[in-house]
GUMI-69037 format. One record per residue: x, y, z of N, C-alpha, C, CB in turn; residue number from 1; residue in three letters. Coordinates in nm, 2 decimals, padded with zeros to 4 digits. Each point is the difference from the previous one (the first is absolute). Glycine has a CB too. Example, Ala and Ser with C-alpha at 12.3 -4.5 7.8 and 13.67 -1.06 7.14 Angstrom:
REM GUMI-69037
+--------+--------+--------+--------+--------+--------+--------+--------+--------+--------+--------+--------+-----+---------+
!    n_X !    n_Y !    n_Z !   ca_X !   ca_Y !   ca_Z !    c_X !    c_Y !    c_Z !   cb_X !   cb_Y !   cb_Z ! num ! residuo !
+--------+--------+--------+--------+--------+--------+--------+--------+--------+--------+--------+--------+-----+---------+
!  01.32 ! -00.57 !  00.78 ! -00.09 !  00.12 !  00.00 !  00.09 !  00.12 !  00.00 ! -00.19 ! -00.12 !  00.12 !   1 !     ALA !
!  00.15 !  00.23 ! -00.19 !  00.09 !  00.11 !  00.00 ! -00.08 !  00.11 !  00.08 !  00.12 ! -00.06 ! -00.22 !   2 !     SER !
+--------+--------+--------+--------+--------+--------+--------+--------+--------+--------+--------+--------+-----+---------+
END
This chain:
REM GUMI-69037
+--------+--------+--------+--------+--------+--------+--------+--------+--------+--------+--------+--------+-----+---------+
!    n_X !    n_Y !    n_Z !   ca_X !   ca_Y !   ca_Z !    c_X !    c_Y !    c_Z !   cb_X !   cb_Y !   cb_Z ! num ! residuo !
+--------+--------+--------+--------+--------+--------+--------+--------+--------+--------+--------+--------+-----+---------+
! -07.76 !  07.92 !  06.33 ! -00.10 ! -00.07 !  00.05 ! -00.14 !  00.07 !  00.02 !  00.18 ! -00.13 !  00.09 !   1 !     UNK !
! -00.27 !  00.07 ! -00.14 ! -00.14 !  00.08 !  00.03 ! -00.03 !  00.02 !  00.16 ! -00.11 ! -00.11 ! -00.24 !   2 !     UNK !
!  00.05 !  00.21 !  00.25 ! -00.07 !  00.04 !  00.13 ! -00.14 ! -00.01 ! -00.01 !  00.18 !  00.14 !  00.05 !   3 !     UNK !
! -00.25 ! -00.21 !  00.07 ! -00.13 ! -00.01 !  00.00 ! -00.05 !  00.07 !  00.13 !  00.01 ! -00.22 ! -00.14 !   4 !     UNK !
! -00.12 !  00.30 !  00.12 ! -00.05 !  00.07 !  00.11 ! -00.15 ! -00.04 !  00.01 !  00.17 !  00.19 ! -00.03 !   5 !     UNK !
! -00.21 ! -00.21 !  00.14 ! -00.14 ! -00.05 !  00.04 ! -00.04 !  00.08 !  00.14 !  00.03 ! -00.25 ! -00.11 !   6 !     UNK !
! -00.11 !  00.34 !  00.13 ! -00.03 !  00.06 !  00.11 !  00.13 !  00.07 !  00.05 ! -00.19 ! -00.16 !  00.05 !   7 !     UNK !
!  00.22 !  00.12 !  00.07 !  00.11 !  00.05 !  00.08 !  00.13 ! -00.10 ! -00.03 ! -00.17 !  00.11 !  00.19 !   8 !     UNK !
!  00.16 ! -00.21 ! -00.27 !  00.11 ! -00.10 ! -00.02 !  00.05 !  00.05 ! -00.13 ! -00.10 ! -00.20 !  00.12 !   9 !     UNK !
!  00.24 !  00.20 ! -00.12 !  00.08 !  00.01 ! -00.12 !  00.11 ! -00.11 !  00.01 ! -00.04 !  00.25 ! -00.03 !  10 !     UNK !
!  00.07 ! -00.32 ! -00.09 !  00.11 ! -00.10 !  00.01 !  00.06 ! -00.01 ! -00.13 ! -00.11 ! -00.12 !  00.19 !  11 !     UNK !
!  00.24 !  00.10 ! -00.21 !  00.06 ! -00.02 ! -00.13 !  00.01 ! -00.15 ! -00.01 !  00.14 !  00.22 ! -00.01 !  12 !     UNK !
! -00.18 ! -00.26 ! -00.10 ! -00.02 ! -00.15 ! -00.05 !  00.15 ! -00.04 ! -00.02 ! -00.25 !  00.03 ! -00.13 !  13 !     UNK !
!  00.27 ! -00.16 !  00.17 !  00.12 ! -00.07 ! -00.05 ! -00.02 ! -00.05 ! -00.13 !  00.06 ! -00.07 !  00.21 !  14 !     UNK !
!  00.03 !  00.02 ! -00.30 !  00.00 ! -00.04 ! -00.12 ! -00.10 ! -00.11 !  00.01 !  00.24 !  00.08 ! -00.06 !  15 !     UNK !
! -00.34 ! -00.09 ! -00.04 ! -00.10 ! -00.11 ! -00.01 ! -00.09 ! -00.01 !  00.11 !  00.15 ! -00.11 ! -00.11 !  16 !     UNK !
! -00.15 !  00.19 !  00.20 ! -00.10 !  00.01 !  00.10 ! -00.14 !  00.06 ! -00.04 !  00.19 !  00.01 !  00.16 !  17 !     UNK !
! -00.29 ! -00.08 ! -00.10 ! -00.15 !  00.05 ! -00.06 ! -00.03 !  00.12 !  00.10 ! -00.11 ! -00.24 ! -00.08 !  18 !     UNK !
!  00.02 !  00.31 !  00.04 ! -00.06 !  00.11 !  00.07 ! -00.05 ! -00.05 !  00.13 ! -00.07 !  00.11 ! -00.22 !  19 !     UNK !
! -00.01 ! -00.23 !  00.23 ! -00.04 ! -00.05 !  00.11 !  00.10 ! -00.03 !  00.12 ! -00.17 ! -00.07 ! -00.15 !  20 !     UNK !
!  00.28 ! -00.01 !  00.10 !  00.10 ! -00.05 !  00.07 !  00.09 !  00.13 !  00.06 !  00.01 ! -00.23 ! -00.17 !  21 !     UNK !
!  00.01 !  00.32 !  00.09 !  00.07 !  00.14 !  00.06 ! -00.09 !  00.07 !  00.11 !  00.12 !  00.04 ! -00.23 !  22 !     UNK !
! -00.25 ! -00.04 !  00.20 ! -00.09 !  00.06 !  00.10 ! -00.01 ! -00.08 !  00.13 ! -00.13 !  00.10 ! -00.19 !  23 !     UNK !
!  00.12 ! -00.23 !  00.18 !  00.01 ! -00.08 !  00.12 !  00.13 !  00.02 !  00.07 ! -00.15 ! -00.15 ! -00.10 !  24 !     UNK !
!  00.26 !  00.14 !  00.02 !  00.13 !  00.02 !  00.08 !  00.03 !  00.13 !  00.06 !  00.07 ! -00.15 ! -00.15 !  25 !     UNK !
! -00.15 !  00.25 !  00.10 !  00.01 !  00.13 !  00.07 ! -00.11 !  00.01 !  00.11 !  00.09 !  00.11 ! -00.22 !  26 !     UNK !
! -00.14 ! -00.20 !  00.25 ! -00.11 !  00.00 !  00.11 ! -00.13 !  00.03 ! -00.02 !  00.17 !  00.04 !  00.12 !  27 !     UNK !
! -00.20 !  00.00 ! -00.25 ! -00.13 !  00.04 ! -00.05 ! -00.09 ! -00.12 !  00.03 !  00.09 !  00.16 ! -00.18 !  28 !     UNK !
! -00.23 ! -00.16 !  00.19 ! -00.08 ! -00.12 !  00.01 ! -00.11 !  00.00 ! -00.11 !  00.05 ! -00.02 !  00.26 !  29 !     UNK !
! -00.01 !  00.01 ! -00.38 ! -00.09 ! -00.02 ! -00.11 ! -00.07 ! -00.14 !  00.01 !  00.15 !  00.17 ! -00.16 !  30 !     UNK !
! -00.27 ! -00.14 !  00.11 ! -00.09 ! -00.15 ! -00.02 !  00.07 ! -00.08 ! -00.10 ! -00.25 !  00.10 !  00.04 !  31 !     UNK !
!  00.25 ! -00.23 ! -00.02 !  00.05 ! -00.09 ! -00.10 ! -00.03 ! -00.15 !  00.04 !  00.19 !  00.17 ! -00.06 !  32 !     UNK !
! -00.19 ! -00.26 ! -00.02 ! -00.05 ! -00.14 !  00.01 !  00.11 ! -00.08 ! -00.07 ! -00.25 !  00.07 !  00.01 !  33 !     UNK !
!  00.23 ! -00.08 ! -00.13 !  00.07 ! -00.11 ! -00.08 !  00.14 !  00.02 ! -00.06 ! -00.23 ! -00.05 ! -00.06 !  34 !     UNK !
!  00.26 !  00.19 !  00.06 !  00.13 !  00.04 ! -00.06 !  00.04 ! -00.04 ! -00.13 !  00.05 !  00.00 !  00.20 !  35 !     UNK !
! -00.15 ! -00.05 ! -00.29 !  00.04 ! -00.04 ! -00.13 ! -00.11 !  00.06 ! -00.11 !  00.12 ! -00.21 !  00.11 !  36 !     UNK !
! -00.19 !  00.31 ! -00.08 ! -00.11 !  00.09 ! -00.06 ! -00.12 ! -00.10 ! -00.05 !  00.19 !  00.19 ! -00.09 !  37 !     UNK !
! -00.23 ! -00.27 !  00.16 ! -00.12 ! -00.07 ! -00.01 ! -00.12 !  00.04 !  00.07 !  00.16 ! -00.15 ! -00.04 !  38 !     UNK !
! -00.13 !  00.20 !  00.16 ! -00.12 !  00.03 !  00.10 ! -00.05 !  00.13 ! -00.01 !  00.09 ! -00.16 !  00.15 !  39 !     UNK !
! -00.01 !  00.27 ! -00.19 ! -00.02 !  00.14 ! -00.01 ! -00.02 !  00.06 !  00.13 ! -00.11 ! -00.03 ! -00.21 !  40 !     UNK !
!  00.14 ! -00.02 !  00.30 !  00.00 !  00.05 !  00.15 !  00.09 !  00.13 !  00.01 ! -00.02 ! -00.25 !  00.11 !  41 !     UNK !
!  00.12 !  00.25 ! -00.16 !  00.09 !  00.11 !  00.00 ! -00.01 !  00.10 ! -00.10 !  00.14 ! -00.15 !  00.09 !  42 !     UNK !
! -00.25 !  00.16 ! -00.17 ! -00.03 !  00.09 ! -00.11 !  00.02 !  00.14 !  00.06 ! -00.17 ! -00.15 ! -00.13 !  43 !     UNK !
!  00.25 !  00.22 !  00.06 !  00.03 !  00.14 !  00.04 !  00.00 !  00.09 ! -00.11 !  00.12 ! -00.09 !  00.17 !  44 !     UNK !
! -00.11 !  00.22 ! -00.15 ! -00.01 !  00.10 ! -00.11 !  00.13 !  00.09 !  00.00 ! -00.27 ! -00.01 !  00.01 !  45 !     UNK !
!  00.32 !  00.03 ! -00.14 !  00.10 !  00.09 ! -00.01 ! -00.04 !  00.16 !  00.00 !  00.12 ! -00.21 ! -00.12 !  46 !     UNK !
! -00.06 !  00.28 !  00.21 ! -00.04 !  00.14 !  00.01 !  00.10 !  00.09 ! -00.08 ! -00.11 ! -00.04 !  00.23 !  47 !     UNK !
!  00.23 ! -00.01 ! -00.23 !  00.11 !  00.05 ! -00.08 !  00.09 ! -00.11 ! -00.04 ! -00.01 !  00.23 !  00.12 !  48 !     UNK !
!  00.05 ! -00.22 ! -00.26 !  00.09 ! -00.09 ! -00.06 ! -00.08 ! -00.09 ! -00.09 !  00.17 !  00.02 !  00.19 !  49 !     UNK !
! -00.08 ! -00.12 ! -00.24 ! -00.07 ! -00.10 ! -00.09 !  00.01 ! -00.13 !  00.05 !  00.03 !  00.12 ! -00.19 !  50 !     UNK !
! -00.12 ! -00.21 !  00.21 !  00.02 ! -00.14 !  00.04 !  00.04 ! -00.09 ! -00.12 ! -00.17 !  00.04 !  00.19 !  51 !     UNK !
!  00.24 ! -00.15 ! -00.15 !  00.05 ! -00.09 ! -00.10 ! -00.13 ! -00.06 ! -00.06 !  00.23 ! -00.06 !  00.14 !  52 !     UNK !
! -00.20 !  00.05 ! -00.28 ! -00.12 ! -00.07 ! -00.08 ! -00.05 ! -00.12 !  00.05 !  00.09 !  00.09 ! -00.19 !  53 !     UNK !
!  00.00 ! -00.19 !  00.24 ! -00.01 ! -00.12 !  00.04 ! -00.09 !  00.00 !  00.13 !  00.21 ! -00.06 ! -00.11 !  54 !     UNK !
! -00.20 !  00.16 !  00.17 ! -00.08 !  00.01 !  00.14 ! -00.15 !  00.06 ! -00.02 !  00.24 !  00.04 !  00.12 !  55 !     UNK !
! -00.26 ! -00.01 ! -00.25 ! -00.13 !  00.05 ! -00.05 ! -00.05 ! -00.12 ! -00.09 !  00.06 !  00.27 !  00.02 !  56 !     UNK !
!  00.00 ! -00.36 ! -00.07 ! -00.05 ! -00.09 ! -00.10 ! -00.13 ! -00.07 !  00.05 !  00.24 ! -00.03 ! -00.08 !  57 !     UNK !
! -00.26 ! -00.02 !  00.20 ! -00.11 ! -00.08 !  00.04 ! -00.13 !  00.10 !  00.00 !  00.17 ! -00.15 !  00.14 !  58 !     UNK !
! -00.16 !  00.28 ! -00.15 ! -00.09 !  00.09 !  00.03 ! -00.08 !  00.04 ! -00.14 !  00.14 !  00.08 !  00.21 !  59 !     UNK !
! -00.25 ! -00.03 ! -00.16 ! -00.11 !  00.03 ! -00.12 !  00.05 !  00.14 ! -00.05 ! -00.22 ! -00.12 !  00.11 !  60 !     UNK !
!  00.19 !  00.15 ! -00.23 !  00.01 !  00.15 ! -00.06 ! -00.01 !  00.11 !  00.09 ! -00.08 ! -00.08 ! -00.18 !  61 !     UNK !
! -00.05 !  00.08 !  00.24 ! -00.05 !  00.09 !  00.10 !  00.09 !  00.02 !  00.11 ! -00.22 ! -00.05 ! -00.06 !  62 !     UNK !
!  00.27 ! -00.06 !  00.11 !  00.08 ! -00.01 !  00.13 !  00.14 !  00.06 ! -00.04 ! -00.13 ! -00.20 !  00.10 !  63 !     UNK !
!  00.19 !  00.16 ! -00.22 !  00.13 !  00.05 ! -00.04 ! -00.03 !  00.16 ! -00.02 !  00.08 ! -00.24 ! -00.12 !  64 !     UNK !
! -00.19 !  00.29 !  00.07 ! -00.02 !  00.13 ! -00.02 !  00.00 !  00.10 !  00.12 ! -00.12 ! -00.09 ! -00.20 !  65 !     UNK !
!  00.08 !  00.02 !  00.32 ! -00.02 !  00.06 !  00.14 !  00.15 ! -00.01 !  00.06 ! -00.26 ! -00.08 !  00.04 !  66 !     UNK !
!  00.36 !  00.02 ! -00.11 !  00.14 ! -00.02 !  00.06 !  00.01 ! -00.11 !  00.11 !  00.04 !  00.24 ! -00.04 !  67 !     UNK !
! -00.13 ! -00.33 !  00.03 !  00.02 ! -00.11 !  00.08 !  00.10 ! -00.11 ! -00.04 ! -00.22 !  00.05 !  00.06 !  68 !     UNK !
!  00.29 ! -00.11 !  00.04 !  00.10 ! -00.08 ! -00.03 !  00.01 ! -00.11 !  00.13 !  00.12 !  00.19 ! -00.15 !  69 !     UNK !
! -00.05 ! -00.29 !  00.12 !  00.02 ! -00.11 !  00.11 !  00.15 !  00.00 !  00.06 ! -00.17 ! -00.14 ! -00.13 !  70 !     UNK !
!  00.17 !  00.22 !  00.24 !  00.14 !  00.01 !  00.06 !  00.07 ! -00.13 !  00.02 ! -00.08 !  00.19 !  00.12 !  71 !     UNK !
!  00.02 ! -00.29 ! -00.09 !  00.05 ! -00.13 !  00.02 !  00.09 ! -00.07 ! -00.12 ! -00.21 ! -00.03 !  00.15 !  72 !     UNK !
!  00.19 !  00.08 ! -00.28 !  00.07 ! -00.04 ! -00.11 !  00.06 !  00.12 ! -00.07 ! -00.15 ! -00.18 ! -00.02 !  73 !     UNK !
!  00.15 !  00.31 !  00.09 !  00.06 !  00.11 ! -00.08 !  00.16 !  00.03 !  00.06 ! -00.27 !  00.11 ! -00.04 !  74 !     UNK !
!  00.33 ! -00.11 ! -00.07 !  00.14 !  00.04 !  00.01 !  00.03 !  00.11 ! -00.09 !  00.07 ! -00.23 !  00.06 !  75 !     UNK !
! -00.08 !  00.36 ! -00.01 !  00.00 !  00.10 ! -00.07 !  00.14 !  00.05 ! -00.05 ! -00.22 !  00.03 !  00.12 !  76 !     UNK !
!  00.22 !  00.05 ! -00.23 !  00.12 !  00.05 ! -00.05 !  00.02 !  00.14 !  00.06 ! -00.03 ! -00.14 ! -00.21 !  77 !     UNK !
! -00.07 !  00.21 !  00.26 !  00.01 !  00.12 !  00.06 ! -00.06 !  00.03 !  00.12 !  00.02 !  00.06 ! -00.20 !  78 !     UNK !
! -00.01 !  00.06 !  00.26 ! -00.06 !  00.04 !  00.12 ! -00.15 ! -00.01 ! -00.01 !  00.19 !  00.15 !  00.05 !  79 !     UNK !
! -00.28 ! -00.18 !  00.07 ! -00.14 ! -00.02 ! -00.01 ! -00.03 !  00.05 !  00.14 ! -00.02 ! -00.20 ! -00.18 !  80 !     UNK !
! -00.11 !  00.28 !  00.16 ! -00.08 !  00.04 !  00.13 ! -00.14 ! -00.08 ! -00.03 !  00.13 !  00.25 !  00.05 !  81 !     UNK !
! -00.15 ! -00.34 !  00.05 ! -00.10 ! -00.09 ! -00.01 ! -00.10 !  00.04 !  00.12 !  00.16 ! -00.19 ! -00.11 !  82 !     UNK !
! -00.31 !  00.14 !  00.09 ! -00.09 !  00.03 !  00.09 ! -00.11 ! -00.12 ! -00.03 !  00.05 !  00.26 !  00.00 !  83 !     UNK !
! -00.14 ! -00.24 !  00.10 ! -00.11 ! -00.13 !  00.01 ! -00.05 ! -00.01 ! -00.15 ! -00.09 !  00.05 !  00.27 !  84 !     UNK !
!  00.02 ! -00.15 ! -00.31 ! -00.07 ! -00.01 ! -00.11 ! -00.14 !  00.08 ! -00.02 !  00.12 ! -00.21 !  00.00 !  85 !     UNK !
! -00.17 !  00.26 !  00.11 ! -00.13 !  00.07 !  00.00 !  00.02 !  00.12 ! -00.05 ! -00.07 ! -00.10 !  00.18 !  86 !     UNK !
+--------+--------+--------+--------+--------+--------+--------+--------+--------+--------+--------+--------+-----+---------+
END
């Protein structure tokens, strides 16, 4: 199962669980709104690892190149270290 780390929070995702849901379950407080990849409120950056392609699909090429992705729709295959989009 993939492990997600953001700041001081680390969580192992359950099968099929999104990055956002895992972080919320672990007590992290990431920004989010729609939970379906439409509002971009949860936009985050991968510091280590590779985000799922579908979690980058709605983004521009420049955003993808910066490692940005949407945690609300990201169900990763491997471990990720994530941070703010800025």
